[in-house]
C-alpha positions as CSV (number, residue, x, y, z in Angstrom):
1,M,0.0,0.0,0.0
2,K,1.3,3.3,-0.9
3,A,2.0,5.8,1.9
4,A,-0.4,8.7,2.1
5,S,0.9,12.0,1.1
6,A,-0.2,15.2,2.7
7,C,-2.5,16.2,-0.1
8,E,-4.6,13.0,0.4
9,Y,-5.6,14.3,3.8
10,E,-7.0,17.5,2.7
11,S,-10.6,18.4,3.3
12,P,-12.8,20.8,1.3
13,P,-13.3,24.4,2.8
14,I,-16.1,24.9,5.3
15,Q,-18.0,28.1,6.2
16,G,-17.9,29.7,9.6
17,H,-15.4,30.8,12.2
18,R,-13.7,27.5,13.0
19,P,-9.9,27.7,12.4
20,R,-8.4,25.8,9.5
21,L,-6.2,23.2,11.1
22,G,-2.9,21.7,10.3
23,F,-2.0,18.5,12.0
24,I,1.8,17.7,11.9
25,G,3.3,14.4,13.0
26,P,3.8,10.7,12.2
27,M,0.6,9.9,10.4
28,V,1.7,6.4,9.5
29,G,-1.3,4.4,10.6
30,R,-2.6,4.2,7.1
31,N,0.3,1.8,6.4
32,P,-0.4,-1.9,7.1
33,G,1.0,-3.0,10.5
34,Y,1.4,0.5,11.9
35,V,-0.3,2.0,14.9
36,T,-2.7,4.8,14.3
37,S,-1.4,7.9,16.1
38,Q,-3.6,10.2,18.2
39,G,-2.9,13.0,15.6
40,E,-4.5,10.8,12.9
41,V,-7.4,10.0,15.2
42,L,-8.0,13.7,16.0
43,A,-7.6,14.8,12.3
44,A,-10.1,12.4,11.2
45,L,-12.7,13.2,13.9
46,L,-12.4,16.9,13.5
47,R,-12.7,16.5,9.7
48,Q,-15.9,14.6,10.3
49,T,-17.1,17.4,12.6
50,G,-16.7,19.9,9.8
51,Y,-13.3,21.4,10.3
52,Q,-10.9,21.9,7.4
53,V,-8.0,19.8,8.1
54,I,-4.6,19.3,6.4
55,A,-2.4,16.6,7.9
56,A,1.2,15.5,7.3
57,S,2.9,13.0,7.0
58,G,2.0,9.4,6.2
59,H,5.4,8.3,5.0
60,K,7.1,5.5,7.1
61,N,10.6,6.7,6.7
62,R,11.3,9.5,9.3
63,Y,13.6,11.5,7.0
64,V,11.1,11.3,4.0
65,R,8.4,12.3,6.4
66,L,10.4,15.4,7.6
67,V,10.8,16.4,4.0
68,D,7.1,16.0,3.3
69,I,6.2,17.8,6.5
70,A,8.4,20.9,5.6
71,G,7.2,21.0,2.1
72,T,3.5,20.7,3.1
73,M,3.9,23.5,5.7
74,V,5.4,25.9,3.1
75,R,2.9,25.0,0.3
76,Q,-0.2,25.1,2.5
77,R,0.7,28.0,4.9
78,R,-2.1,30.2,3.6
79,R,-4.6,27.5,4.1
80,V,-3.9,26.9,7.8
81,D,-4.9,29.1,10.7
82,L,-3.7,26.9,13.6
83,L,-1.1,24.1,13.8
84,A,-1.3,21.1,16.0
85,L,2.1,19.6,16.4
86,E,2.7,16.0,17.9
87,V,5.7,16.1,20.1
88,Y,7.7,13.0,20.9
89,S,11.2,12.5,22.3
90,G,14.2,10.9,20.7
91,R,15.1,11.4,17.0
92,S,11.5,12.6,16.3
93,F,12.3,15.8,18.2
94,V,14.3,16.9,15.2
95,V,11.0,16.8,13.3
96,E,9.3,18.8,16.0
97,D,12.2,21.4,16.0
98,V,12.0,21.9,12.3
99,A,8.2,22.0,12.1
100,S,7.9,24.5,15.0
101,S,10.5,26.7,13.5
102,L,8.5,26.8,10.2
103,G,5.3,27.5,12.0
104,A,6.9,30.4,14.0
105,L,8.5,31.8,10.7
106,H,5.0,31.8,9.2
107,R,3.5,33.3,12.4
108,K,1.0,30.4,13.0
109,P,-0.1,29.7,16.5
110,I,1.1,26.2,17.5
111,I,-0.6,23.7,19.9
112,M,2.1,21.1,20.9
113,I,0.5,17.7,21.9
114,L,3.0,15.9,24.2
115,H,3.4,12.2,23.9
116,G,5.5,9.4,25.4
117,G,6.6,8.3,28.8
118,N,10.3,9.0,27.8
119,L,9.7,12.7,27.3
120,P,10.6,13.7,31.0
121,E,13.9,11.9,30.7
122,F,14.5,13.5,27.3
123,M,14.0,16.9,28.6
124,A,16.4,16.3,31.5
125,R,19.1,15.2,29.0
126,F,18.5,18.0,26.5
127,P,17.2,20.9,28.6
128,R,18.3,23.8,26.3
129,W,16.9,22.1,23.1
130,S,13.7,21.2,24.8
131,R,13.1,24.7,26.1
132,R,13.9,26.2,22.8
133,V,11.3,24.2,21.1
134,L,8.6,24.3,23.7
135,R,8.8,28.1,23.9
136,R,7.3,28.2,20.4
137,A,4.0,26.8,21.6
138,A,1.0,28.9,22.0
139,A,-0.4,26.0,24.2
140,L,0.8,22.7,25.4
141,V,-1.6,19.7,25.7
142,A,-0.7,16.5,27.7
143,P,-2.9,13.4,27.7
144,S,-2.1,12.8,31.3
145,E,-1.3,14.6,34.5
146,Y,2.1,12.8,34.4
147,L,3.4,14.7,31.4
148,A,1.7,17.9,32.6
149,R,3.6,17.7,35.8
150,A,6.8,17.0,34.0
151,V,6.7,20.0,31.7
152,A,5.3,22.2,34.6
153,S,8.5,21.6,36.5
154,W,10.3,23.3,33.5
155,G,8.0,26.3,33.7
156,F,5.7,25.3,30.8
157,P,2.0,24.8,31.9
158,A,0.0,22.2,30.0
159,R,-3.7,21.5,29.7
160,V,-4.6,17.8,30.2
161,I,-7.0,16.6,27.5
162,P,-7.3,12.7,27.4
163,N,-6.3,10.7,24.3
164,V,-9.3,9.8,22.2
165,V,-10.8,6.3,22.1
166,E,-14.0,5.8,20.1
167,V,-15.6,3.9,23.0
168,A,-18.7,3.0,21.0
169,R,-16.7,0.9,18.6
170,Y,-15.6,-1.4,21.5
171,P,-18.2,-4.0,22.6
172,Y,-18.4,-4.1,26.4
173,R,-18.7,-7.4,28.3
174,Y,-19.3,-7.3,32.0
175,R,-16.9,-9.7,33.7
176,P,-17.9,-10.6,37.2
177,N,-16.1,-14.0,36.9
178,V,-12.8,-14.3,35.2
179,R,-10.3,-17.0,34.4
180,P,-6.6,-16.5,33.6
181,R,-7.1,-15.9,29.9
182,L,-4.7,-13.0,29.4
183,F,-4.4,-10.4,26.8
184,W,-1.3,-8.3,26.2
185,M,-1.3,-5.7,23.4
186,R,1.7,-3.4,23.0
187,S,4.6,-3.1,20.6
188,F,7.4,-5.8,21.0
189,H,9.9,-3.3,22.4
190,A,12.1,-3.3,25.6
191,I,10.2,-0.4,27.2
192,Y,7.0,-2.4,27.1
193,N,8.8,-5.4,28.8
194,P,7.0,-8.3,26.9
195,M,9.3,-10.8,28.5
196,L,7.6,-10.1,31.8
197,A,4.3,-11.4,30.4
198,I,5.9,-14.8,29.5
199,R,7.4,-14.9,33.0
200,V,3.9,-14.3,34.5
201,L,2.4,-17.0,32.4
202,A,5.0,-19.5,33.4
203,R,4.2,-18.8,37.1
204,L,0.4,-19.0,36.6
205,R,0.7,-22.4,34.9
206,F,1.7,-23.9,38.2
207,R,-1.5,-22.5,39.8
208,F,-4.1,-22.7,36.9
209,S,-4.0,-25.5,34.2
210,D,-6.2,-23.2,32.0
211,A,-3.9,-20.2,32.0
212,T,-3.3,-18.8,28.5
213,L,-1.8,-15.7,26.9
214,V,-2.3,-13.8,23.7
215,M,0.5,-11.3,22.8
216,A,-0.3,-9.0,19.9
217,G,1.3,-5.9,18.6
218,Q,3.8,-4.4,16.1
219,D,7.2,-6.1,16.1
220,K,10.0,-3.7,17.1
221,G,12.7,-6.4,17.0
222,L,11.8,-8.5,20.1
223,E,8.9,-10.7,19.0
224,R,11.1,-13.7,18.0
225,Q,13.1,-13.4,21.2
226,V,9.8,-13.5,23.2
227,Q,8.8,-16.6,21.4
228,R,12.0,-18.3,22.0
229,F,11.8,-17.3,25.7
230,A,8.3,-18.9,25.9
231,D,9.7,-22.1,24.5
232,K,12.6,-22.0,26.9
233,L,10.1,-21.6,29.9
234,G,7.9,-24.4,28.5
235,V,4.8,-22.3,27.9
236,S,4.9,-21.9,24.2
237,E,1.8,-24.2,23.7
238,H,-0.2,-21.8,25.9
239,V,0.7,-18.5,24.3
240,R,-0.4,-17.2,20.8
241,F,1.1,-14.4,18.7
242,P,-1.5,-13.1,16.3
243,G,0.7,-10.2,15.2
244,F,-0.4,-6.6,14.6
245,L,-4.2,-6.3,15.1
246,D,-6.6,-4.0,13.3
247,H,-9.7,-2.9,15.1
248,A,-11.7,-6.0,14.3
249,G,-8.7,-8.1,15.6
250,K,-8.6,-6.1,18.8
251,T,-12.1,-6.6,19.6
252,R,-12.1,-10.3,18.7
253,E,-9.1,-11.1,21.0
254,G,-10.5,-8.6,23.7
255,E,-13.8,-10.5,23.6
256,A,-12.1,-13.8,24.1
257,A,-10.0,-12.8,26.9
258,D,-10.7,-12.1,30.6
259,I,-7.8,-10.0,31.9
260,F,-5.6,-7.5,30.3
261,L,-1.9,-7.3,31.1
262,N,0.2,-4.2,30.7
263,T,3.8,-4.9,31.7
264,T,5.5,-1.7,30.6
265,N,8.6,-0.1,32.2
266,V,7.9,3.4,30.6
267,D,4.5,4.7,29.8
268,N,2.3,7.9,29.6
269,M,-1.4,7.3,29.0
270,P,-1.5,4.0,27.1
271,V,-4.4,3.8,24.7
272,A,-4.3,0.1,24.6
273,V,-5.2,0.2,28.4
274,V,-8.2,2.4,27.7
275,E,-9.3,0.2,24.9
276,A,-9.2,-2.8,27.3
277,C,-11.1,-0.9,29.8
278,A,-13.7,0.0,27.2
279,M,-14.3,-3.8,26.5
280,G,-14.7,-4.5,30.2
281,L,-11.4,-6.3,30.7
282,P,-10.0,-6.0,34.3
283,V,-6.5,-4.5,33.9
284,V,-3.4,-5.6,35.7
285,S,-0.6,-3.1,35.1
286,T,2.8,-2.1,36.3
287,A,2.7,1.4,38.0
288,A,5.1,2.8,35.5
289,G,5.1,6.6,34.4
290,G,1.7,7.9,33.9
291,V,-0.3,4.7,34.6
292,P,-1.1,5.6,38.2
293,D,-2.6,8.8,36.9
294,L,-4.8,6.8,34.7
295,L,-5.8,3.8,36.9
296,T,-6.7,3.9,40.5
297,D,-5.5,0.7,42.3
298,G,-8.4,-1.5,43.4
299,E,-10.9,0.7,41.6
300,T,-10.2,0.8,37.9
301,G,-7.3,-1.6,37.8
302,L,-4.6,-3.4,39.9
303,L,-1.2,-1.8,39.9
304,V,2.0,-3.6,40.7
305,R,5.7,-2.9,40.9
306,P,7.5,-2.9,37.5
307,D,9.2,-6.1,36.4
308,D,7.9,-8.2,39.3
309,E,6.4,-11.4,37.8
310,E,5.2,-12.7,41.2
311,A,3.2,-9.4,42.0
312,V,1.6,-9.6,38.6
313,A,0.7,-13.3,39.0
314,L,-0.7,-12.7,42.3
315,A,-2.8,-9.9,41.1
316,V,-4.2,-12.1,38.4
317,E,-4.8,-14.8,41.0
318,T,-6.7,-12.4,43.1
319,L,-8.9,-11.4,40.3
320,V,-9.8,-15.0,39.5
321,N,-10.7,-15.8,43.2
322,D,-12.5,-12.4,43.9
323,A,-15.7,-12.0,41.7
324,E,-16.6,-8.8,43.5
325,L,-13.2,-7.2,42.7
326,A,-13.3,-8.4,39.0
327,A,-16.8,-7.0,38.6
328,R,-15.9,-3.7,40.0
329,L,-12.8,-3.3,37.7
330,S,-15.0,-4.3,34.8
331,A,-17.7,-1.8,35.3
332,S,-15.5,1.1,36.5
333,G,-13.1,0.5,33.6
334,R,-15.8,1.1,31.1
335,R,-16.7,4.3,32.9
336,L,-13.1,5.4,32.8
337,A,-12.9,4.7,29.0
338,E,-16.0,6.9,28.5
339,A,-14.0,9.9,29.7
340,S,-11.9,9.4,26.6
341,S,-14.8,9.3,24.2
342,W,-15.0,11.9,21.3
343,E,-18.3,13.3,22.9
344,R,-16.4,14.1,26.1
345,V,-13.1,15.2,24.6
346,R,-14.3,17.2,21.6
347,P,-15.5,20.2,23.7
348,Q,-12.2,20.4,25.4
349,W,-10.4,20.7,22.0
350,E,-12.8,23.2,20.7
351,Q,-12.5,25.4,23.8
352,L,-8.7,25.4,23.5
353,F,-8.9,26.3,19.7
354,A,-11.2,29.2,20.6
355,E,-8.8,30.5,23.3
356,V,-5.7,30.2,21.2
357,M,-7.3,31.9,18.3
358,A,-8.8,34.7,20.5
359,R,-5.3,35.4,21.9
360,R,-3.9,35.5,18.4
361,G,-6.5,38.0,17.4
362,G,-5.8,40.1,20.4
363,E,-2.1,40.0,19.5
364,R,-2.8,41.4,16.0
365,K,-4.9,44.4,17.3
């Protein structure tokens, strides 16, 4: 499938006072096997709402994407009133630096949308660079209190607006009684610690003869190692790897499972966890990064120490043996997910757009 270019995202003009939006970031979810970013989700939903939206870029290669973003921003500068720039750490920060420089050069107000549990560490490593880029923002948005606190400590206030999950698309099943049928869905990358899920399954097999695990997600280089590790621990017959899942695949696997595992070492506001909550899956998660800001231990999930297989296995065992707890997490998880629905999140974005544009208008007087 050919990667989408910026012009393919363009919407027809609309009437009214809504700002014309430019969404800038990794819009790679149109490519098979790639996760859809929040920028893509927001751009699509706002377009459906009636906004004029231009988005870039859908190229898989980071450097080609940078060239496409820069070219799009120059060519389309007269057709955009407000930029929404997705901000990640690592090498992607180069893209954000270039894009925000172009936005500032063209005098476009920029809303920077912060992502990634590694961002606080990145800012600590590169403070001058981080400050220089973040100062170009007319407003900062964080999907969690975790990132909002992190940038506030550097003198940058951020508004918390949750990541969007289209909750109505996720079938809910109330689970007052659960078995150790486990579902893990993240990328196969070290920060998500997929090996921990295998270690947990190995422990649970000593306690429950029906313990199983499904591990799904984009391979970032570790999937084969995880499979070999499962074979080494003697649980390969009880774990399945369906690969990257589209929406239908997520709902199919979520419906068949009883408990969602989140084994991450670094995190912000994981959409996968919200998706699991939307389906009524009780969640057992490590208390990493922003997860404790998302989940309340014993109310909307069970939180355990990172990289502790016995603590995770014990939490799963507790859910299996405590129907009241499983029922509470299943019901309250759905309510938590509903806070991320488009109906709840859309007014927050529109209020921010109005505030930024009002300030922009005041500056021009």
